[in-house]
C-alpha positions as CSV (number, residue, x, y, z in Angstrom):
1,M,0.0,0.0,0.0
2,R,2.9,2.3,0.8
3,R,4.5,1.8,-2.6
4,L,1.1,2.6,-4.3
5,T,0.9,5.8,-2.3
6,E,4.5,6.7,-3.3
7,R,3.7,6.3,-7.0
8,I,0.9,8.9,-6.8
9,T,2.7,12.2,-7.4
10,P,1.4,15.7,-6.4
11,E,0.6,16.2,-10.1
12,D,-1.5,13.0,-10.0
13,R,-3.4,14.2,-7.0
14,I,-4.2,17.5,-8.8
15,L,-5.3,15.6,-11.8
16,Y,-7.5,13.2,-9.8
17,R,-9.2,16.1,-8.0
18,K,-9.9,17.7,-11.4
19,I,-11.3,14.5,-12.8
20,F,-13.6,14.2,-9.8
21,R,-14.7,17.8,-10.0
22,V,-15.5,17.5,-13.7
23,A,-16.7,13.9,-13.9
24,M,-18.9,13.7,-10.8
25,P,-21.4,16.3,-11.9
26,I,-21.5,14.8,-15.4
27,A,-22.2,11.4,-13.8
28,L,-24.9,12.8,-11.5
29,Q,-26.5,14.6,-14.5
30,S,-26.5,11.4,-16.5
31,L,-27.7,9.4,-13.6
32,I,-30.6,11.8,-13.1
33,A,-31.5,11.6,-16.8
34,T,-31.3,7.8,-16.7
35,S,-33.3,7.7,-13.4
36,L,-36.0,9.7,-15.2
37,S,-36.2,7.0,-17.9
38,L,-36.2,4.3,-15.2
39,V,-39.0,5.9,-13.2
40,D,-41.1,6.3,-16.4
41,N,-40.5,2.7,-17.2
42,I,-41.4,1.5,-13.8
43,L,-44.6,3.6,-13.6
44,I,-45.8,2.5,-17.1
45,G,-44.5,-1.1,-16.6
46,R,-46.9,-1.5,-13.7
47,V,-49.7,-0.6,-16.0
48,G,-48.8,-3.5,-18.4
49,E,-46.1,-5.0,-20.5
50,T,-47.8,-3.9,-23.7
51,E,-47.8,-0.3,-22.5
52,L,-44.1,-0.5,-21.7
53,S,-43.4,-1.8,-25.2
54,V,-45.4,1.1,-26.6
55,V,-43.3,3.6,-24.8
56,G,-40.1,1.8,-25.6
57,L,-40.7,1.5,-29.3
58,S,-42.3,5.0,-29.7
59,T,-39.3,6.6,-28.2
60,Q,-36.8,5.0,-30.6
61,I,-37.1,8.0,-33.0
62,F,-36.3,10.4,-30.1
63,F,-33.3,8.2,-29.2
64,I,-32.0,8.4,-32.8
65,F,-32.4,12.2,-32.7
66,W,-30.6,12.4,-29.4
67,M,-27.7,10.4,-30.9
68,V,-27.6,12.9,-33.8
69,L,-27.3,15.7,-31.3
70,F,-24.8,13.9,-29.2
71,G,-22.7,13.1,-32.2
72,W,-22.7,16.6,-33.5
73,T,-21.9,18.2,-30.2
74,G,-19.3,15.5,-29.5
75,G,-17.5,16.8,-32.6
76,T,-17.9,20.5,-31.7
77,I,-16.9,20.1,-28.0
78,T,-13.5,19.0,-29.2
79,Y,-12.9,22.5,-30.5
80,M,-14.7,24.2,-27.5
81,A,-12.5,22.3,-25.0
82,Q,-9.3,23.1,-26.9
83,F,-10.3,26.8,-27.3
84,F,-11.0,26.8,-23.5
85,G,-7.5,25.5,-23.0
86,K,-6.2,28.5,-25.0
87,K,-8.6,30.9,-23.1
88,D,-10.1,31.9,-26.4
89,M,-13.8,32.5,-25.3
90,A,-14.8,34.4,-28.5
91,N,-14.0,31.4,-30.8
92,L,-15.5,29.0,-28.2
93,R,-18.8,30.9,-28.4
94,R,-18.7,30.9,-32.3
95,V,-18.3,27.1,-32.2
96,A,-21.3,26.9,-29.8
97,G,-23.3,29.1,-32.3
98,I,-22.4,26.7,-35.1
99,S,-23.5,23.8,-33.0
100,I,-26.9,25.4,-32.2
101,A,-27.6,26.4,-35.8
102,V,-26.9,22.9,-37.2
103,C,-28.8,21.1,-34.3
104,F,-31.9,23.3,-34.7
105,S,-32.0,22.8,-38.5
106,V,-32.0,19.0,-37.9
107,G,-34.6,19.4,-35.1
108,V,-37.0,21.1,-37.5
109,L,-36.8,18.1,-39.9
110,F,-37.5,15.6,-37.1
111,F,-40.3,17.7,-35.8
112,A,-42.0,17.9,-39.2
113,A,-41.7,14.1,-39.8
114,C,-43.1,13.2,-36.4
115,A,-45.8,15.9,-36.1
116,F,-47.3,15.1,-39.5
117,F,-46.4,11.5,-40.2
118,P,-46.2,9.8,-36.8
119,G,-47.9,6.5,-37.9
120,H,-45.3,6.0,-40.7
121,V,-42.5,6.7,-38.2
122,I,-43.6,4.1,-35.6
123,R,-44.1,1.4,-38.3
124,I,-40.3,1.6,-38.9
125,F,-39.8,-0.1,-35.5
126,T,-42.8,-2.4,-35.0
127,D,-45.6,-4.2,-36.9
128,I,-47.7,-4.9,-33.7
129,P,-51.1,-3.2,-34.3
130,E,-51.8,-2.3,-30.7
131,V,-48.4,-0.8,-30.3
132,I,-48.8,1.3,-33.5
133,E,-52.3,2.5,-32.3
134,L,-51.1,3.6,-28.8
135,G,-47.7,4.9,-30.0
136,T,-48.8,7.2,-32.8
137,P,-50.2,10.0,-30.6
138,L,-47.1,9.8,-28.3
139,I,-44.8,10.6,-31.3
140,R,-47.1,13.3,-32.6
141,Y,-47.5,15.3,-29.4
142,G,-44.0,14.6,-28.2
143,S,-42.5,16.1,-31.4
144,V,-42.0,19.5,-29.8
145,V,-39.1,17.9,-27.8
146,F,-37.0,17.9,-31.0
147,L,-37.1,21.7,-31.2
148,V,-36.3,22.1,-27.5
149,W,-33.5,19.6,-27.4
150,S,-31.8,21.1,-30.4
151,I,-31.0,24.2,-28.3
152,T,-30.5,22.6,-24.9
153,V,-28.0,20.0,-25.9
154,P,-25.5,22.4,-27.6
155,L,-25.8,24.7,-24.6
156,T,-25.1,21.8,-22.3
157,A,-22.0,20.9,-24.3
158,A,-20.7,24.5,-24.1
159,L,-21.0,24.5,-20.3
160,K,-19.3,21.2,-20.1
161,S,-16.4,22.3,-22.3
162,T,-15.8,25.2,-19.9
163,Q,-15.8,22.6,-17.0
164,Q,-19.0,24.1,-15.5
165,T,-20.5,20.7,-15.1
166,K,-22.5,21.5,-12.0
167,I,-24.9,23.7,-13.8
168,P,-26.3,21.0,-16.2
169,M,-26.5,18.6,-13.2
170,M,-28.7,21.0,-11.1
171,I,-30.9,21.8,-14.0
172,S,-31.4,18.1,-14.7
173,A,-32.3,17.6,-11.1
174,V,-35.1,20.2,-11.4
175,S,-36.3,18.6,-14.6
176,L,-36.4,15.1,-13.1
177,C,-38.5,16.3,-10.2
178,V,-41.0,18.0,-12.5
179,S,-41.2,15.2,-14.9
180,T,-41.6,12.5,-12.2
181,F,-44.4,14.5,-10.5
182,L,-46.3,15.1,-13.7
183,T,-45.9,11.6,-15.0
184,L,-47.1,10.0,-11.7
185,I,-50.3,12.0,-11.5
186,L,-51.1,11.9,-15.2
187,I,-50.5,8.1,-15.7
188,Y,-52.8,7.2,-12.9
189,G,-55.0,10.3,-12.6
190,F,-54.0,11.3,-9.1
191,L,-54.9,14.7,-7.4
192,G,-57.9,15.1,-9.7
193,A,-55.8,15.0,-12.9
194,P,-57.1,13.2,-15.9
195,R,-56.0,9.5,-16.2
196,L,-53.9,9.6,-19.4
197,G,-52.0,6.3,-19.2
198,V,-49.0,6.2,-21.6
199,M,-49.8,9.8,-22.7
200,G,-49.0,10.9,-19.2
201,V,-45.3,10.1,-19.9
202,C,-45.4,12.3,-23.0
203,V,-46.9,15.3,-21.2
204,G,-44.4,15.0,-18.3
205,I,-41.4,14.8,-20.6
206,V,-42.6,17.7,-22.9
207,V,-43.2,20.1,-19.9
208,S,-40.0,19.2,-18.1
209,R,-37.9,19.6,-21.3
210,C,-39.4,23.1,-22.0
211,L,-38.6,24.1,-18.4
212,E,-35.1,22.7,-18.8
213,L,-34.4,25.0,-21.8
214,S,-35.8,28.0,-20.0
215,L,-33.4,27.4,-17.1
216,Y,-30.4,27.1,-19.4
217,L,-31.3,30.4,-21.0
218,I,-31.7,32.1,-17.7
219,V,-28.5,30.8,-16.2
220,I,-26.3,31.6,-19.2
221,F,-27.7,34.9,-20.4
222,A,-29.6,36.5,-17.5
223,K,-27.1,35.5,-14.9
224,R,-24.1,36.6,-16.9
225,N,-22.3,33.3,-17.2
226,I,-18.8,33.3,-18.8
227,L,-20.5,32.0,-21.9
228,S,-22.8,35.0,-22.0
229,A,-22.3,37.5,-24.9
230,P,-24.5,39.3,-27.4
231,L,-26.2,36.7,-29.8
232,R,-24.3,38.1,-32.8
233,E,-21.1,36.9,-31.3
234,F,-22.4,33.3,-31.3
235,F,-23.3,33.5,-34.9
236,S,-20.3,35.6,-36.2
237,W,-18.3,32.7,-37.5
238,D,-16.5,32.7,-40.8
239,R,-16.4,30.0,-43.5
240,A,-13.0,28.7,-42.5
241,L,-14.1,28.0,-38.9
242,F,-17.4,26.6,-39.9
243,F,-15.9,24.1,-42.3
244,M,-13.2,23.2,-39.9
245,V,-15.7,22.4,-37.2
246,V,-17.9,20.5,-39.8
247,K,-14.9,18.4,-40.9
248,N,-14.5,17.2,-37.3
249,A,-18.2,17.0,-36.4
250,V,-19.6,15.2,-39.4
251,P,-17.8,12.0,-38.6
252,T,-18.9,12.1,-35.0
253,T,-22.5,12.8,-36.1
254,A,-22.4,9.9,-38.6
255,N,-20.8,7.8,-35.9
256,E,-23.5,8.4,-33.3
257,T,-26.4,8.5,-35.8
258,M,-25.4,5.1,-37.3
259,W,-24.8,3.7,-33.8
260,G,-28.2,5.0,-32.7
261,L,-29.8,3.5,-35.8
262,G,-28.0,0.3,-35.1
263,I,-29.5,0.2,-31.6
264,A,-32.9,1.0,-33.0
265,M,-32.5,-1.9,-35.4
266,Y,-31.5,-4.2,-32.5
267,N,-34.8,-3.1,-30.9
268,A,-36.7,-3.6,-34.2
269,A,-35.4,-7.2,-34.2
270,F,-36.1,-7.8,-30.5
271,G,-39.6,-6.1,-30.9
272,R,-40.6,-8.7,-33.4
273,I,-39.8,-11.6,-31.1
274,G,-42.8,-10.7,-28.8
275,V,-44.3,-8.1,-26.5
276,T,-43.0,-9.8,-23.3
277,E,-39.5,-10.2,-24.7
278,F,-39.2,-6.6,-25.8
279,A,-40.6,-5.3,-22.5
280,A,-37.8,-7.3,-20.8
281,C,-35.3,-5.7,-23.2
282,Q,-36.6,-2.3,-22.5
283,A,-36.5,-2.8,-18.7
284,A,-33.0,-4.4,-18.8
285,Y,-31.5,-1.7,-21.0
286,T,-32.9,1.0,-18.6
287,I,-31.5,-0.7,-15.5
288,H,-28.2,-1.3,-17.3
289,N,-27.9,2.4,-18.1
290,I,-28.1,3.3,-14.4
291,F,-24.9,1.3,-13.7
292,S,-23.0,2.1,-16.9
293,I,-23.6,5.9,-16.7
294,V,-20.8,6.6,-14.3
295,C,-18.3,4.8,-16.7
296,F,-19.4,6.9,-19.7
297,S,-19.4,10.1,-17.6
298,V,-15.7,9.5,-16.8
299,G,-15.2,9.0,-20.6
300,E,-16.9,12.3,-21.3
301,A,-14.7,14.0,-18.7
302,L,-11.7,12.5,-20.6
303,L,-12.7,14.4,-23.7
304,I,-13.0,17.7,-21.8
305,L,-9.7,17.4,-19.8
306,V,-7.6,15.8,-22.6
307,G,-9.0,18.4,-25.0
308,E,-7.9,21.2,-22.7
309,R,-4.4,19.8,-22.5
310,L,-4.2,19.5,-26.3
311,G,-5.5,23.1,-26.7
312,A,-2.7,24.2,-24.3
313,D,-0.2,22.4,-26.6
314,D,0.7,20.0,-23.8
315,L,0.8,16.8,-25.9
316,E,2.6,14.6,-23.3
317,G,0.3,15.9,-20.6
318,A,-2.7,14.9,-22.8
319,K,-1.3,11.3,-23.1
320,R,-0.7,11.0,-19.3
321,T,-4.2,12.4,-18.6
322,A,-5.8,9.9,-21.0
323,S,-3.9,7.0,-19.5
324,K,-4.9,7.9,-15.9
325,I,-8.6,8.3,-16.8
326,L,-8.7,5.1,-18.9
327,G,-7.4,3.2,-15.8
328,I,-10.3,4.8,-13.8
329,V,-12.8,3.7,-16.4
330,A,-11.6,0.1,-16.3
331,V,-11.9,0.0,-12.5
332,V,-15.3,1.7,-12.4
333,G,-16.5,-0.6,-15.2
334,L,-15.6,-3.8,-13.3
335,C,-17.3,-2.5,-10.1
336,A,-20.4,-1.4,-12.0
337,G,-20.7,-4.7,-13.7
338,G,-20.4,-6.6,-10.5
339,L,-22.9,-4.3,-8.7
340,L,-25.4,-4.8,-11.6
341,F,-25.1,-8.5,-11.3
342,L,-25.7,-8.5,-7.6
343,T,-28.6,-6.1,-7.4
344,S,-30.5,-6.9,-10.6
345,R,-32.9,-9.4,-9.0
346,F,-34.1,-6.8,-6.5
347,I,-34.5,-4.0,-9.1
348,V,-36.5,-6.2,-11.5
349,Q,-39.1,-6.7,-8.8
350,L,-40.1,-3.0,-9.1
351,F,-41.6,-3.8,-12.5
352,G,-45.1,-5.3,-12.6
353,F,-43.9,-8.0,-15.0
354,T,-45.2,-11.6,-15.4
355,P,-42.9,-14.3,-14.1
356,L,-41.7,-14.9,-17.7
357,G,-41.0,-11.2,-18.2
358,I,-38.9,-11.2,-15.0
359,H,-37.1,-14.3,-16.1
360,Y,-36.1,-12.8,-19.4
361,T,-35.1,-9.4,-17.8
362,L,-32.8,-11.1,-15.3
363,L,-31.0,-13.2,-18.0
364,I,-30.5,-10.1,-20.2
365,L,-29.0,-8.2,-17.2
366,I,-26.5,-11.0,-16.6
367,V,-25.3,-10.6,-20.1
368,Y,-25.1,-6.8,-19.8
369,S,-23.1,-7.1,-16.5
370,A,-20.5,-9.4,-18.1
371,F,-19.8,-7.0,-20.9
372,L,-20.1,-3.7,-19.0
373,V,-16.3,-3.1,-18.5
374,V,-15.7,-3.8,-22.2
375,K,-18.4,-1.4,-23.3
376,A,-17.2,1.2,-20.9
377,L,-13.6,1.1,-22.2
378,A,-14.7,1.1,-25.9
379,G,-17.0,4.1,-25.2
380,A,-14.1,6.0,-23.4
381,F,-11.9,5.5,-26.4
382,I,-14.4,6.7,-28.9
383,V,-16.1,9.5,-26.9
384,G,-13.0,10.5,-25.0
385,V,-9.6,9.7,-26.4
386,L,-10.2,9.8,-30.2
387,R,-12.6,12.8,-30.2
388,A,-10.3,14.8,-27.9
389,G,-7.6,14.7,-30.6
390,G,-10.0,15.1,-33.5
391,D,-9.4,11.5,-34.7
392,T,-13.2,11.2,-35.4
393,R,-13.0,9.5,-38.8
394,F,-11.3,6.5,-37.4
395,A,-13.8,6.3,-34.5
396,M,-16.7,6.6,-37.0
397,V,-15.4,3.8,-39.3
398,T,-14.7,1.5,-36.4
399,E,-18.1,1.9,-34.7
400,I,-20.2,1.8,-37.9
401,C,-18.4,-1.3,-39.2
402,T,-18.7,-3.3,-36.0
403,V,-22.4,-2.4,-35.5
404,W,-23.6,-2.8,-39.0
405,L,-21.4,-5.5,-40.3
406,Y,-21.6,-7.7,-37.2
407,G,-24.2,-6.5,-34.7
408,V,-27.3,-5.8,-36.8
409,P,-27.1,-8.8,-39.1
410,C,-26.6,-11.1,-36.0
411,A,-29.6,-9.5,-34.3
412,F,-32.0,-10.1,-37.2
413,F,-30.6,-13.5,-38.1
414,F,-30.6,-15.0,-34.7
415,A,-33.9,-13.4,-33.6
416,L,-36.0,-13.9,-36.8
417,Y,-34.5,-16.9,-38.5
418,A,-32.6,-19.0,-35.9
419,H,-35.4,-18.2,-33.3
420,L,-33.1,-18.1,-30.4
421,P,-34.3,-16.8,-27.0
422,V,-33.9,-13.0,-26.6
423,H,-31.1,-13.2,-24.0
424,L,-29.0,-15.4,-26.3
425,V,-29.5,-13.1,-29.2
426,I,-28.3,-10.2,-27.0
427,L,-25.3,-12.3,-25.8
428,I,-24.2,-12.8,-29.4
429,V,-24.7,-9.2,-30.3
430,Q,-22.6,-8.0,-27.4
431,F,-19.5,-9.5,-28.9
432,E,-19.5,-6.5,-31.2
433,E,-18.1,-4.5,-28.2
434,V,-15.1,-6.9,-27.9
435,I,-14.3,-6.5,-31.6
436,K,-14.5,-2.8,-31.3
437,L,-12.4,-2.5,-28.2
438,L,-9.5,-4.5,-29.8
439,I,-9.4,-2.2,-32.8
440,L,-9.6,1.0,-30.6
441,W,-6.9,-0.2,-28.2
442,R,-4.5,-0.6,-31.1
443,R,-5.3,2.9,-32.4
444,Y,-4.8,4.4,-28.9
445,R,-1.4,2.7,-28.6
446,S,-0.3,4.2,-32.0
447,G,-0.6,7.8,-30.6
448,K,-2.0,9.0,-34.0
449,W,-4.9,10.6,-32.2
450,V,-2.8,13.2,-30.3
451,K,-3.4,16.5,-32.2
452,D,-3.7,20.2,-31.3
453,L,-6.5,21.3,-33.7
454,V,-6.7,25.0,-32.8
455,K,-3.0,25.7,-32.9
456,D,-3.1,28.1,-35.9
457,I,-6.6,29.6,-35.3
458,V,-6.7,33.2,-34.0
């Protein structure tokens, strides 16, 4: 123990404190968001497995949109973090403005599709008539979320890039409380409210997301945050900066969009096995997210902190920081996987499932717990290491190929043609993460990702 303590230098202690200060609020914010999904699933799951399947399949289009936003902002936050390392707030704001403009344009397209053609959208993910009937109004009335998210997500990324991670965490906490309260009373008709069933989830989410955006605008602009400036400064970028950001962000957007579509295709395959099986998938995935979220939050902190080092032209410091954080991700991933395995039986009881539904959910959770550390490390390499240095094209090709050349074909073949049980299909699909990790580890060791992207920008 003494030797281990001696190896930790004063510089390491400073780094670990900084990691904790940046990563912990990100983890708590992500945990709050995932808890919101878990609460919604538990509340609607107690109404019935069909209703939970409706919510799960109806929200797939929102998940895809979220991944588009996450991918785009993942590419722009590389520049924002590096500009923050150079203390260049003017260019940081311009990148944030580019991010908002692009995200809002995409949000309008998703809004139009779901507001006017919701039935066509949900048929992409399921052919079960009762799910289509109940899910169509969810998609139509929830479509306003696309417009709200398209502003909220870039603002969140800008705050994180300046290491103000506590602000998104606190706003998410308020949003969780409002959404949970509204969802609870509207699903079951408590306190004299109308009994809306699955539509109660939709109303709760829409109201809470609108409140969330209002709070971001107040905190940043009314409270004179360091990001605050006249709007014209956010949108005063030139062509050179715009295309430089686009060159980095398009691969991350394609990466996350194709990954999100891949996950949606997994769910499309699982959703055709049966209502009970898909309800088990939905519950298991939500529970799994609670345990994996800390791992991915550390990976997101890796992007911010390594990006800052690269922006300050400290390339060796960036490598050391990445190495330390990857070690933390591995330890946290192992602990989270073990904890998921030990507690899954108790958490599943919160859902009002049939014995068969509980059985499938537990088996799927065992699979997820075994692969959690692998998934956490692969995610840290893609979202953290490679994006910090702008190596987004390699990350994109790796993830798209492993998902679409291995994962999706396996999901459909083994679910629809081999007719394997759902937990065995998921087990086979999870080996996609192992393939991905081996490729990413080799790229990390090559050092080709270490780049100062803003060196010559003034």
